C-alpha angles and dihedrals in degrees: 000000000000113000117254092248092054090048091050090049091049093050092050090049094051091051091050093048095048089060090084134221124274108149118105113260135242110236126207146108092300095068131253120329130179130169085271108031147034120198121187134166122196127178125211129182088227121098120253092255090062093047093045092052093047091053097043107031111088097216094045093047092050090050095048095047098034088224135112117269109201094182137357114173120203093201129086109258093024122124135241137199117191141174095030091314097307093117120045137166151110134287107242101178130007119183108175114246092354117059145007121188120182141179096228135184145165113239089234094063119097118278115282096015113132131167129206119247122188128186112189111190108206117186110237114183105306090334140058138254113211108211103197130190130179122185143162101040125142120286111272096023098096101091093045092049095046090054090044093056090057096044098040102032117015102040093042091046091052090053092044091053091050093247096121 
């Protein structure tokens, strides 16, 4: 059973996401970004199992980012605290080797504000395409977040997997 707090966050996120996206986007090498959504796709030579483990295993994630991981639950409803506590949230859905969905927030955001982060791991040949979507974050945060995903996730993951 998912704790009440996680269910509440999930319901709020669904309501925020269903609101749609109408603001013109910011184009660039980091993918699409609007005031309401970031969409990025990254391809790695590694199989989905390796990428899923790197993103959900506390020791592997700390190694790939070079930052402290206070907590990284591998259970739906469980919490996480990453990057020395700068990023916190809850695991909403975890489908091994296929999908990770998180209620995600920066500690500096107003109380109770969570965004929705989704990593879809799609097999592509012998490798994996990560189809990534981030929605529901505060106005004005899109460009910063889009750049941050590349610098703090995609590039370190490539090095961690030995694809650098």
